[in-house]
VEXMI-150312 format. One record per residue: residue number from 0; x, y, z of N, C-alpha, C in turn; residue in one letter. Coordinates in steps of 0.2 Angstrom, whole numbers, always signed. Layout:
N
+-----+-------+--------+-------+--------+---------+-------+-------+--------+-------+--------+
! num ! neast ! nnorth !   nup ! caeast ! canorth !  caup ! ceast ! cnorth !   cup ! residu !
+-----+-------+--------+-------+--------+---------+-------+-------+--------+-------+--------+
! NUM !     X !      Y !     Z !      X !       Y !     Z !     X !      Y !     Z !      A !
...
+-----+-------+--------+-------+--------+---------+-------+-------+--------+-------+--------+
END
This chain:
224
+-----+-------+--------+-------+--------+---------+-------+-------+--------+-------+--------+
! num ! neast ! nnorth !   nup ! caeast ! canorth !  caup ! ceast ! cnorth !   cup ! residu !
+-----+-------+--------+-------+--------+---------+-------+-------+--------+-------+--------+
!   0 !   -19 !   -116 !   -12 !    -15 !    -115 !   -18 !   -19 !   -112 !   -23 !      X !
!   1 !   -16 !   -107 !   -26 !    -20 !    -104 !   -32 !   -20 !   -109 !   -38 !      X !
!   2 !   -26 !   -109 !   -41 !    -27 !    -114 !   -46 !   -26 !   -111 !   -53 !      X !
!   3 !   -25 !   -115 !   -58 !    -24 !    -112 !   -65 !   -31 !   -109 !   -67 !      X !
!   4 !   -37 !   -111 !   -65 !    -43 !    -108 !   -68 !   -44 !   -101 !   -64 !      X !
!   5 !   -41 !   -100 !   -58 !    -42 !     -94 !   -55 !   -37 !    -89 !   -59 !      X !
!   6 !   -31 !    -91 !   -60 !    -26 !     -87 !   -64 !   -29 !    -85 !   -71 !      X !
!   7 !   -32 !    -90 !   -74 !    -35 !     -88 !   -81 !   -41 !    -83 !   -80 !      X !
!   8 !   -45 !    -84 !   -75 !    -51 !     -80 !   -74 !   -48 !    -73 !   -73 !      X !
!   9 !   -43 !    -72 !   -68 !    -41 !     -65 !   -67 !   -38 !    -62 !   -73 !      X !
!  10 !   -34 !    -66 !   -77 !    -32 !     -63 !   -83 !   -37 !    -61 !   -88 !      X !
!  11 !   -42 !    -64 !   -89 !    -48 !     -62 !   -93 !   -52 !    -56 !   -90 !      X !
!  12 !   -52 !    -56 !   -84 !    -56 !     -50 !   -81 !   -51 !    -44 !   -82 !      X !
!  13 !   -45 !    -45 !   -81 !    -40 !     -39 !   -81 !   -40 !    -36 !   -89 !      X !
!  14 !   -41 !    -41 !   -93 !    -41 !     -39 !  -101 !   -47 !    -34 !  -102 !      X !
!  15 !   -52 !    -35 !   -98 !    -58 !     -30 !   -98 !   -58 !    -23 !   -95 !      X !
!  16 !   -52 !    -22 !   -92 !    -51 !     -16 !   -89 !   -46 !    -12 !   -93 !      X !
!  17 !   -49 !     -8 !   -98 !    -45 !      -5 !  -103 !   -40 !     +0 !  -100 !      X !
!  18 !   -43 !     +4 !   -95 !    -38 !      +9 !   -93 !   -32 !     +6 !   -89 !      X !
!  19 !   -33 !     +1 !   -86 !    -27 !      -2 !   -83 !   -22 !     -6 !   -88 !      X !
!  20 !   -25 !     -9 !   -93 !    -21 !     -11 !   -98 !   -17 !     -6 !  -102 !      X !
!  21 !   -20 !     +0 !  -103 !    -17 !      +5 !  -106 !   -11 !     +8 !  -102 !      X !
!  22 !   -13 !     +8 !   -95 !     -7 !     +10 !   -91 !    -1 !     +6 !   -91 !      X !
!  23 !    -3 !     -1 !   -91 !     +3 !      -5 !   -91 !    +7 !     -5 !   -98 !      X !
!  24 !    +3 !     -4 !  -103 !     +7 !      -3 !  -110 !   +11 !     +3 !  -110 !      X !
!  25 !    +8 !     +9 !  -107 !    +12 !     +15 !  -107 !   +18 !    +14 !  -103 !      X !
!  26 !   +18 !    +11 !   -97 !    +24 !     +10 !   -93 !   +29 !     +6 !   -97 !      X !
!  27 !   +27 !     +1 !  -100 !    +31 !      -4 !  -104 !   +35 !     +0 !  -110 !      X !
!  28 !   +31 !     +5 !  -113 !    +34 !      +9 !  -118 !   +39 !    +14 !  -115 !      X !
!  29 !   +38 !    +17 !  -109 !    +43 !     +21 !  -105 !   +49 !    +17 !  -104 !      X !
!  30 !   +48 !    +11 !  -102 !    +54 !      +7 !  -100 !   +58 !     +6 !  -106 !      X !
!  31 !   +55 !     +5 !  -112 !    +59 !      +4 !  -118 !   +63 !    +10 !  -120 !      X !
!  32 !   +59 !    +16 !  -119 !    +62 !     +22 !  -121 !   +67 !    +25 !  -116 !      X !
!  33 !   +67 !    +23 !  -110 !    +71 !     +26 !  -105 !   +74 !    +20 !  -101 !      X !
!  34 !   +79 !    +17 !  -104 !    +81 !     +10 !  -100 !   +86 !    +11 !   -95 !      X !
!  35 !   +90 !    +17 !   -95 !    +95 !     +18 !   -90 !   +92 !    +20 !   -83 !      X !
!  36 !   +93 !    +15 !   -78 !    +91 !     +16 !   -71 !   +96 !    +20 !   -67 !      X !
!  37 !  +102 !    +22 !   -70 !   +107 !     +25 !   -66 !  +107 !    +33 !   -69 !      X !
!  38 !  +102 !    +34 !   -73 !   +102 !     +41 !   -76 !   +96 !    +45 !   -73 !      X !
!  39 !   +97 !    +51 !   -70 !    +92 !     +54 !   -65 !   +86 !    +56 !   -69 !      X !
!  40 !   +87 !    +59 !   -75 !    +81 !     +61 !   -79 !   +77 !    +55 !   -81 !      X !
!  41 !   +80 !    +50 !   -83 !    +76 !     +44 !   -85 !   +72 !    +41 !   -80 !      X !
!  42 !   +75 !    +40 !   -74 !    +72 !     +38 !   -68 !   +66 !    +42 !   -66 !      X !
!  43 !   +67 !    +49 !   -66 !    +62 !     +53 !   -64 !   +56 !    +53 !   -68 !      X !
!  44 !   +57 !    +52 !   -75 !    +51 !     +52 !   -79 !   +47 !    +45 !   -78 !      X !
!  45 !   +51 !    +40 !   -77 !    +47 !     +33 !   -75 !   +44 !    +33 !   -69 !      X !
!  46 !   +48 !    +36 !   -64 !    +45 !     +36 !   -57 !   +39 !    +41 !   -57 !      X !
!  47 !   +39 !    +46 !   -60 !    +33 !     +51 !   -60 !   +27 !    +48 !   -63 !      X !
!  48 !   +28 !    +45 !   -69 !    +23 !     +41 !   -73 !   +20 !    +36 !   -68 !      X !
!  49 !   +24 !    +32 !   -65 !    +22 !     +26 !   -61 !   +18 !    +29 !   -55 !      X !
!  50 !   +20 !    +34 !   -52 !    +17 !     +37 !   -46 !   +10 !    +40 !   -48 !      X !
!  51 !    +9 !    +43 !   -54 !     +3 !     +45 !   -57 !    -2 !    +40 !   -59 !      X !
!  52 !    +0 !    +35 !   -63 !     -4 !     +30 !   -65 !    -6 !    +25 !   -60 !      X !
!  53 !    -2 !    +23 !   -55 !     -3 !     +18 !   -50 !    -5 !    +21 !   -44 !      X !
!  54 !    -5 !    +28 !   -43 !     -7 !     +31 !   -37 !    -3 !    +28 !   -31 !      X !
!  55 !    +4 !    +28 !   -31 !     +8 !     +26 !   -26 !    +9 !    +31 !   -20 !      X !
!  56 !    +6 !    +37 !   -21 !     +6 !     +42 !   -16 !   +13 !    +44 !   -13 !      X !
!  57 !   +18 !    +44 !   -18 !    +25 !     +46 !   -16 !   +25 !    +54 !   -16 !      X !
!  58 !   +26 !    +57 !   -11 !    +26 !     +64 !   -10 !   +32 !    +67 !   -12 !      X !
!  59 !   +38 !    +64 !   -11 !    +44 !     +66 !   -12 !   +47 !    +62 !   -18 !      X !
!  60 !   +44 !    +63 !   -24 !    +46 !     +59 !   -30 !   +53 !    +61 !   -32 !      X !
!  61 !   +56 !    +67 !   -31 !    +63 !     +69 !   -33 !   +68 !    +65 !   -29 !      X !
!  62 !   +66 !    +65 !   -22 !    +71 !     +61 !   -18 !   +70 !    +53 !   -19 !      X !
!  63 !   +64 !    +51 !   -20 !    +64 !     +44 !   -22 !   +67 !    +42 !   -28 !      X !
!  64 !   +67 !    +46 !   -33 !    +71 !     +45 !   -39 !   +78 !    +45 !   -38 !      X !
!  65 !   +81 !    +50 !   -34 !    +88 !     +50 !   -33 !   +90 !    +44 !   -29 !      X !
!  66 !   +86 !    +42 !   -25 !    +88 !     +36 !   -21 !   +89 !    +30 !   -26 !      X !
!  67 !   +84 !    +29 !   -30 !    +84 !     +23 !   -35 !   +91 !    +24 !   -39 !      X !
!  68 !   +92 !    +30 !   -41 !    +98 !     +31 !   -45 !  +105 !    +29 !   -41 !      X !
!  69 !  +105 !    +31 !   -35 !   +111 !     +30 !   -31 !  +112 !    +22 !   -30 !      X !
!  70 !  +106 !    +19 !   -29 !   +106 !     +12 !   -28 !  +108 !     +8 !   -34 !      X !
!  71 !  +106 !    +10 !   -40 !   +108 !      +7 !   -46 !  +115 !     +9 !   -48 !      X !
!  72 !  +117 !    +15 !   -46 !   +124 !     +16 !   -48 !  +129 !    +12 !   -43 !      X !
!  73 !  +127 !    +10 !   -37 !   +130 !      +6 !   -33 !  +131 !     -1 !   -36 !      X !
!  74 !  +126 !     -3 !   -39 !   +126 !     -10 !   -43 !  +130 !     -9 !   -49 !      X !
!  75 !  +129 !     -4 !   -53 !   +133 !      -3 !   -59 !  +141 !     -3 !   -57 !      X !
!  76 !  +143 !     +0 !   -52 !   +150 !      +1 !   -50 !  +152 !     -4 !   -45 !      X !
!  77 !  +148 !     -9 !   -44 !   +149 !     -15 !   -40 !  +151 !    -14 !   -33 !      X !
!  78 !  +148 !     -8 !   -31 !   +149 !      -7 !   -23 !  +143 !    -11 !   -19 !      X !
!  79 !  +138 !    -13 !   -23 !   +133 !     -17 !   -19 !  +130 !    -22 !   -24 !      X !
!  80 !  +129 !    -28 !   -22 !   +126 !     -33 !   -27 !  +121 !    -36 !   -23 !      X !
!  81 !  +114 !    -35 !   -25 !   +109 !     -38 !   -21 !  +109 !    -45 !   -21 !      X !
!  82 !  +107 !    -48 !   -16 !   +107 !     -56 !   -15 !  +100 !    -59 !   -19 !      X !
!  83 !   +95 !    -55 !   -18 !    +89 !     -58 !   -21 !   +84 !    -52 !   -22 !      X !
!  84 !   +78 !    -54 !   -25 !    +73 !     -49 !   -26 !   +70 !    -45 !   -20 !      X !
!  85 !   +70 !    -49 !   -14 !    +68 !     -46 !    -8 !   +73 !    -40 !    -6 !      X !
!  86 !   +79 !    -41 !    -6 !    +84 !     -36 !    -4 !   +84 !    -30 !    -9 !      X !
!  87 !   +83 !    -32 !   -15 !    +83 !     -26 !   -20 !   +77 !    -22 !   -19 !      X !
!  88 !   +71 !    -24 !   -18 !    +65 !     -20 !   -17 !   +66 !    -16 !   -10 !      X !
!  89 !   +68 !    -20 !    -5 !    +69 !     -17 !    +2 !   +74 !    -11 !    +2 !      X !
!  90 !   +79 !    -12 !    -2 !    +84 !      -6 !    -2 !   +81 !     +0 !    -6 !      X !
!  91 !   +78 !     -2 !   -12 !    +75 !      +4 !   -16 !   +70 !     +7 !   -12 !      X !
!  92 !   +66 !     +4 !    -7 !    +61 !      +6 !    -4 !   +63 !    +11 !    +2 !      X !
!  93 !   +69 !    +10 !    +4 !    +71 !     +14 !   +10 !   +74 !    +21 !    +8 !      X !
!  94 !   +69 !    +25 !    +7 !    +71 !     +32 !    +5 !   +73 !    +36 !   +11 !      X !
!  95 !   +79 !    +39 !   +11 !    +81 !     +43 !   +17 !   +77 !    +49 !   +18 !      X !
!  96 !   +76 !    +51 !   +24 !    +72 !     +57 !   +26 !   +77 !    +63 !   +27 !      X !
!  97 !   +77 !    +68 !   +24 !    +81 !     +74 !   +25 !   +81 !    +77 !   +32 !      X !
!  98 !   +76 !    +76 !   +35 !    +75 !     +79 !   +42 !   +77 !    +74 !   +48 !      X !
!  99 !   +79 !    +68 !   +46 !    +81 !     +64 !   +51 !   +88 !    +60 !   +49 !      X !
! 100 !   +93 !    +61 !   +53 !   +100 !     +58 !   +51 !  +100 !    +51 !   +49 !      X !
! 101 !   +97 !    +47 !   +53 !    +97 !     +40 !   +52 !   +90 !    +37 !   +50 !      X !
! 102 !   +85 !    +41 !   +48 !    +78 !     +39 !   +47 !   +77 !    +38 !   +39 !      X !
! 103 !   +72 !    +34 !   +38 !    +70 !     +33 !   +31 !   +63 !    +32 !   +30 !      X !
! 104 !   +60 !    +33 !   +24 !    +53 !     +32 !   +23 !   +53 !    +25 !   +19 !      X !
! 105 !   +49 !    +20 !   +21 !    +48 !     +14 !   +18 !   +43 !    +14 !   +12 !      X !
! 106 !   +45 !    +14 !    +6 !    +40 !     +15 !    +0 !   +40 !     +8 !    -3 !      X !
! 107 !   +37 !     +3 !    +0 !    +38 !      -4 !    -3 !   +33 !     -5 !    -9 !      X !
! 108 !   +27 !     -2 !    -9 !    +23 !      -3 !   -15 !   +26 !     +1 !   -21 !      X !
! 109 !   +28 !     +7 !   -20 !    +32 !     +11 !   -25 !   +38 !     +7 !   -28 !      X !
! 110 !   +42 !     +5 !   -23 !    +48 !      +1 !   -25 !   +47 !     -5 !   -29 !      X !
! 111 !   +42 !     -9 !   -27 !    +41 !     -15 !   -30 !   +38 !    -14 !   -37 !      X !
! 112 !   +34 !     -9 !   -38 !    +31 !      -7 !   -44 !   +36 !     -5 !   -49 !      X !
! 113 !   +41 !     -1 !   -46 !    +46 !      +2 !   -50 !   +51 !     -4 !   -53 !      X !
! 114 !   +52 !     -9 !   -48 !    +56 !     -14 !   -50 !   +53 !    -19 !   -55 !      X !
! 115 !   +46 !    -20 !   -54 !    +42 !     -24 !   -59 !   +42 !    -21 !   -66 !      X !
! 116 !   +41 !    -15 !   -66 !    +40 !     -12 !   -73 !   +47 !    -10 !   -76 !      X !
! 117 !   +52 !     -8 !   -72 !    +58 !      -5 !   -75 !   +64 !     -8 !   -74 !      X !
! 118 !   +65 !    -13 !   -70 !    +71 !     -16 !   -69 !   +71 !    -23 !   -71 !      X !
! 119 !   +76 !    -25 !   -76 !    +77 !     -32 !   -78 !   +81 !    -35 !   -73 !      X !
! 120 !   +78 !    -41 !   -70 !    +81 !     -44 !   -64 !   +89 !    -46 !   -66 !      X !
! 121 !   +90 !    -48 !   -72 !    +97 !     -50 !   -74 !  +102 !    -44 !   -74 !      X !
! 122 !   +99 !    -38 !   -74 !   +103 !     -32 !   -74 !  +106 !    -31 !   -66 !      X !
! 123 !  +103 !    -34 !   -62 !   +105 !     -33 !   -55 !  +108 !    -40 !   -52 !      X !
! 124 !  +108 !    -45 !   -57 !   +112 !     -51 !   -55 !  +107 !    -56 !   -51 !      X !
! 125 !  +101 !    -55 !   -52 !    +96 !     -60 !   -49 !   +92 !    -64 !   -54 !      X !
! 126 !   +89 !    -69 !   -53 !    +85 !     -73 !   -58 !   +78 !    -72 !   -57 !      X !
! 127 !   +75 !    -71 !   -51 !    +68 !     -70 !   -51 !   +65 !    -64 !   -52 !      X !
! 128 !   +58 !    -64 !   -55 !    +55 !     -58 !   -56 !   +52 !    -54 !   -50 !      X !
! 129 !   +50 !    -48 !   -50 !    +48 !     -44 !   -45 !   +41 !    -44 !   -44 !      X !
! 130 !   +38 !    -47 !   -39 !    +30 !     -47 !   -38 !   +29 !    -40 !   -36 !      X !
! 131 !   +23 !    -38 !   -38 !    +20 !     -31 !   -36 !   +17 !    -31 !   -29 !      X !
! 132 !   +19 !    -27 !   -24 !    +16 !     -27 !   -18 !   +11 !    -21 !   -17 !      X !
! 133 !    +5 !    -22 !   -15 !     +1 !     -17 !   -14 !    -4 !    -20 !    -8 !      X !
! 134 !    -8 !    -15 !    -6 !    -13 !     -17 !    +0 !   -18 !    -23 !    -2 !      X !
! 135 !   -20 !    -22 !    -8 !    -25 !     -27 !   -10 !   -22 !    -34 !   -11 !      X !
! 136 !   -16 !    -34 !   -14 !    -13 !     -41 !   -15 !   -11 !    -43 !    -8 !      X !
! 137 !    -8 !    -39 !    -4 !     -6 !     -41 !    +3 !   -12 !    -44 !    +7 !      X !
! 138 !   -18 !    -41 !    +6 !    -24 !     -43 !   +10 !   -26 !    -50 !    +7 !      X !
! 139 !   -26 !    -51 !    +0 !    -27 !     -57 !    -3 !   -23 !    -63 !    -1 !      X !
! 140 !   -17 !    -61 !    +0 !    -12 !     -66 !    +3 !   -13 !    -68 !   +10 !      X !
! 141 !   -15 !    -63 !   +14 !    -17 !     -65 !   +21 !   -23 !    -69 !   +21 !      X !
! 142 !   -28 !    -68 !   +17 !    -34 !     -72 !   +17 !   -32 !    -79 !   +14 !      X !
! 143 !   -28 !    -80 !    +9 !    -27 !     -86 !    +6 !   -23 !    -91 !   +11 !      X !
! 144 !   -18 !    -87 !   +15 !    -14 !     -91 !   +20 !   -17 !    -92 !   +27 !      X !
! 145 !   -23 !    -89 !   +28 !    -26 !     -89 !   +34 !   -23 !    -85 !   +40 !      X !
! 146 !   -19 !    -80 !   +38 !    -15 !     -76 !   +43 !   -20 !    -69 !   +44 !      X !
! 147 !   -18 !    -66 !   +50 !    -21 !     -60 !   +51 !   -16 !    -54 !   +52 !      X !
! 148 !   -18 !    -48 !   +52 !    -13 !     -43 !   +53 !   -13 !    -38 !   +47 !      X !
! 149 !    -8 !    -34 !   +47 !     -6 !     -29 !   +42 !    +1 !    -29 !   +40 !      X !
! 150 !    +2 !    -32 !   +34 !     +9 !     -32 !   +32 !   +13 !    -26 !   +31 !      X !
! 151 !    +9 !    -20 !   +30 !    +12 !     -14 !   +30 !   +15 !    -12 !   +37 !      X !
! 152 !   +13 !    -15 !   +42 !    +16 !     -13 !   +49 !   +22 !    -17 !   +50 !      X !
! 153 !   +24 !    -22 !   +46 !    +30 !     -26 !   +47 !   +36 !    -22 !   +45 !      X !
! 154 !   +42 !    -24 !   +48 !    +48 !     -21 !   +47 !   +51 !    -23 !   +40 !      X !
! 155 !   +49 !    -29 !   +37 !    +51 !     -31 !   +31 !   +45 !    -34 !   +27 !      X !
! 156 !   +40 !    -29 !   +25 !    +34 !     -32 !   +22 !   +35 !    -36 !   +16 !      X !
! 157 !   +40 !    -34 !   +12 !    +41 !     -37 !    +5 !   +43 !    -44 !    +6 !      X !
! 158 !   +48 !    -45 !   +11 !    +50 !     -52 !   +12 !   +44 !    -57 !   +14 !      X !
! 159 !   +40 !    -54 !   +19 !    +34 !     -58 !   +21 !   +29 !    -59 !   +15 !      X !
! 160 !   +28 !    -54 !   +11 !    +24 !     -54 !    +5 !   +27 !    -60 !    +0 !      X !
! 161 !   +33 !    -60 !    -2 !    +36 !     -64 !    -6 !   +35 !    -71 !    -3 !      X !
! 162 !   +37 !    -72 !    +3 !    +36 !     -79 !    +6 !   +29 !    -82 !    +6 !      X !
! 163 !   +24 !    -78 !    +7 !    +17 !     -80 !    +6 !   +16 !    -82 !    -1 !      X !
! 164 !   +18 !    -78 !    -6 !    +17 !     -80 !   -13 !   +20 !    -87 !   -14 !      X !
! 165 !   +26 !    -88 !   -12 !    +29 !     -95 !   -13 !   +25 !   -100 !   -10 !      X !
! 166 !   +21 !    -99 !    -5 !    +17 !    -104 !    -1 !   +11 !   -106 !    -6 !      X !
! 167 !    +8 !   -101 !    -9 !     +1 !    -102 !   -12 !    +1 !   -102 !   -20 !      X !
! 168 !    +7 !   -100 !   -23 !     +7 !     -99 !   -30 !   +12 !   -104 !   -33 !      X !
! 169 !    +9 !   -109 !   -38 !    +14 !    -114 !   -41 !   +19 !   -110 !   -45 !      X !
! 170 !   +25 !   -113 !   -46 !    +30 !    -109 !   -49 !   +29 !   -108 !   -57 !      X !
! 171 !   +24 !   -112 !   -60 !    +24 !    -111 !   -67 !   +20 !   -104 !   -69 !      X !
! 172 !   +17 !   -101 !   -64 !    +14 !     -95 !   -65 !   +19 !    -89 !   -65 !      X !
! 173 !   +18 !    -84 !   -70 !    +23 !     -78 !   -70 !   +21 !    -73 !   -65 !      X !
! 174 !   +25 !    -68 !   -63 !    +24 !     -63 !   -58 !   +18 !    -59 !   -61 !      X !
! 175 !   +17 !    -58 !   -68 !    +12 !     -54 !   -70 !    +5 !    -58 !   -69 !      X !
! 176 !    +5 !    -64 !   -70 !     -1 !     -68 !   -69 !    -3 !    -68 !   -61 !      X !
! 177 !    +2 !    -69 !   -57 !     +1 !     -69 !   -50 !    -2 !    -62 !   -48 !      X !
! 178 !    +2 !    -57 !   -50 !     +0 !     -50 !   -48 !    -7 !    -48 !   -50 !      X !
! 179 !   -10 !    -50 !   -56 !    -16 !     -49 !   -58 !   -22 !    -52 !   -54 !      X !
! 180 !   -20 !    -59 !   -52 !    -24 !     -63 !   -48 !   -25 !    -60 !   -41 !      X !
! 181 !   -19 !    -58 !   -38 !    -19 !     -56 !   -31 !   -23 !    -49 !   -31 !      X !
! 182 !   -21 !    -45 !   -36 !    -24 !     -38 !   -36 !   -32 !    -38 !   -36 !      X !
! 183 !   -34 !    -42 !   -41 !    -41 !     -43 !   -42 !   -45 !    -47 !   -36 !      X !
! 184 !   -41 !    -52 !   -33 !    -44 !     -56 !   -28 !   -45 !    -51 !   -22 !      X !
! 185 !   -40 !    -47 !   -20 !    -40 !     -42 !   -15 !   -45 !    -37 !   -15 !      X !
! 186 !   -46 !    -35 !   -21 !    -52 !     -30 !   -22 !   -59 !    -33 !   -22 !      X !
! 187 !   -59 !    -40 !   -24 !    -66 !     -43 !   -23 !   -67 !    -44 !   -16 !      X !
! 188 !   -62 !    -46 !   -12 !    -63 !     -47 !    -5 !   -66 !    -40 !    -2 !      X !
! 189 !   -63 !    -35 !    -4 !    -65 !     -28 !    -1 !   -72 !    -27 !    -4 !      X !
! 190 !   -74 !    -28 !   -10 !    -81 !     -28 !   -12 !   -86 !    -32 !    -9 !      X !
! 191 !   -84 !    -38 !    -7 !    -88 !     -43 !    -4 !   -89 !    -41 !    +3 !      X !
! 192 !   -85 !    -37 !    +6 !    -85 !     -35 !   +13 !   -88 !    -28 !   +14 !      X !
! 193 !   -91 !    -26 !    +9 !    -95 !     -19 !    +9 !   -90 !    -13 !    +8 !      X !
! 194 !   -84 !    -14 !    +5 !    -80 !      -8 !    +4 !   -79 !     -7 !    -3 !      X !
! 195 !   -84 !     -9 !    -7 !    -84 !      -8 !   -14 !   -83 !     +0 !   -16 !      X !
! 196 !   -85 !     +4 !   -12 !    -85 !     +11 !   -13 !   -78 !    +14 !   -14 !      X !
! 197 !   -73 !    +10 !   -11 !    -66 !     +12 !   -12 !   -63 !    +10 !   -18 !      X !
! 198 !   -66 !     +6 !   -22 !    -63 !      +3 !   -28 !   -64 !     +8 !   -34 !      X !
! 199 !   -60 !     +7 !   -39 !    -61 !     +12 !   -45 !   -67 !    +10 !   -48 !      X !
! 200 !   -71 !    +14 !   -52 !    -77 !     +13 !   -55 !   -77 !     +7 !   -60 !      X !
! 201 !   -72 !     +6 !   -64 !    -71 !      +1 !   -68 !   -71 !     -6 !   -65 !      X !
! 202 !   -67 !     -7 !   -60 !    -66 !     -13 !   -56 !   -73 !    -15 !   -53 !      X !
! 203 !   -76 !    -10 !   -49 !    -82 !     -11 !   -46 !   -88 !    -13 !   -51 !      X !
! 204 !   -88 !    -10 !   -57 !    -93 !     -11 !   -62 !   -92 !    -18 !   -65 !      X !
! 205 !   -86 !    -21 !   -65 !    -84 !     -28 !   -67 !   -87 !    -33 !   -62 !      X !
! 206 !   -87 !    -31 !   -55 !    -89 !     -35 !   -50 !   -97 !    -35 !   -50 !      X !
! 207 !  -100 !    -30 !   -52 !   -107 !     -29 !   -52 !  -110 !    -31 !   -59 !      X !
! 208 !  -107 !    -32 !   -64 !   -109 !     -34 !   -70 !  -114 !    -40 !   -70 !      X !
! 209 !  -119 !    -39 !   -74 !   -124 !     -45 !   -75 !  -122 !    -49 !   -81 !      X !
! 210 !  -117 !    -47 !   -85 !   -115 !     -51 !   -91 !  -113 !    -58 !   -89 !      X !
! 211 !  -116 !    -63 !   -92 !   -115 !     -70 !   -90 !  -108 !    -72 !   -90 !      X !
! 212 !  -104 !    -70 !   -94 !    -97 !     -72 !   -95 !   -93 !    -68 !   -89 !      X !
! 213 !   -95 !    -62 !   -88 !    -91 !     -59 !   -82 !   -93 !    -62 !   -75 !      X !
! 214 !   -99 !    -64 !   -75 !   -102 !     -67 !   -68 !   -98 !    -73 !   -67 !      X !
! 215 !   -97 !    -77 !   -73 !    -93 !     -83 !   -72 !   -86 !    -82 !   -70 !      X !
! 216 !   -83 !    -77 !   -73 !    -76 !     -76 !   -72 !   -75 !    -73 !   -65 !      X !
! 217 !   -80 !    -69 !   -62 !    -79 !     -67 !   -55 !   -80 !    -72 !   -50 !      X !
! 218 !   -85 !    -77 !   -52 !    -86 !     -83 !   -48 !   -79 !    -87 !   -47 !      X !
! 219 !   -76 !    -88 !   -53 !    -70 !     -92 !   -53 !   -64 !    -88 !   -49 !      X !
! 220 !   -64 !    -81 !   -50 !    -59 !     -77 !   -46 !   -61 !    -78 !   -38 !      X !
! 221 !   -67 !    -78 !   -36 !    -69 !     -78 !   -29 !   -68 !    -85 !   -26 !      X !
! 222 !   -68 !    -90 !   -30 !    -68 !     -97 !   -27 !   -62 !    -98 !   -23 !      X !
! 223 !   -63 !   -103 !   -18 !    -58 !    -104 !   -13 !   -55 !   -111 !   -14 !      X !
+-----+-------+--------+-------+--------+---------+-------+-------+--------+-------+--------+
END
């Protein structure tokens, strides 16, 4: 079970990452300025900024944006009412492929981040917040739950991801707190296992810092 001291340590470490803090604030300002998720230009601006700042590697950003608009219009026109956060993200993630009649590209990381930053859960008729899915957070959860494998290979990775969060994260923590912990925990696992060269220089520098307070916080983050 994730402890309060681990959550606090992750929050304090994240506060030291100025670039990531600025990115989050920039996306929050975009969300306030372009609220309508059923407007194509508003969604395209937000999706493009998200894709750039968070490197979600979406190559067909116009198609992904149009797909979000179509799904949000279905909700607005009451043609579709999502049952929960898992269904919302899963539907947003299933971006149709133009070259395949019944095929789609599953953009779970992108969809979860879009939902987290730009969709008010109450606007789609659900109560829970949207956790951010990415490879580092997924690997942290696999480690914490003692499971093996690759969530990205699952047919419904976000459902499994949220299920594992419910196993290890007390309900008093917000999605933002859990996201920061899992993201940094997953990166520290990569760093500890000799894959630090894959991390951004600021995160790697945080783990390599000899500053006593940073060392203490990283030790708390890494504790089991």
